[in-house]
N, C-alpha and C positions, 0 to 999 in steps of 0.2 A: 030583855036582854039589859044585861047590866052596866051601869054608869061608865064602867072603864071600857067597855067594849064600844059603846057609842062614841067614848073620846077617840078611841083608836080609828074608828072607822071616818070620822071628820077629819083627823089628821093624815091618815094615809089618801084619802081622796085622790090628792094632787099625783100618786105614784103607783096605785095597786090597782090593777085590773081584774075585776071579781067575775068569774066565770063559773056556772054551774052545770053538772053533770047529773043526770036524771035515770036511774036503771042498771041495772046489772053490766049489761053492755057497755054503755058509755062510761061507767066507771072503772072497767077493767080498760076501755081504750086510753082514758086519762092517766091512769097509773102507769101504763106501758110509755106512754110519751114523757111520763116524769123521768122513768126509768132510764128512756133513752136520751134523757138531757134536753129534751125538748120542749121544756116549760121553764120559763126564766123567774127570776126571783120575783118579779114584779106582779107575776099571775097569781092570785088570790082564788084558789081551787075551793069550790064547795060542792062534795060528792054526798047525792043522797039516794038511797036504795028505790 
């Protein structure tokens, strides 16, 4: 992980909520939720196949 990303993560800890979705089904569900407006700007979404 680069230094800039580490700096961002440290700064964003107070306002961002990181969540991880694993697998095609979970990814599809998260994408639908984003398209439906159910994901806020404070949600940091990590999608992994």
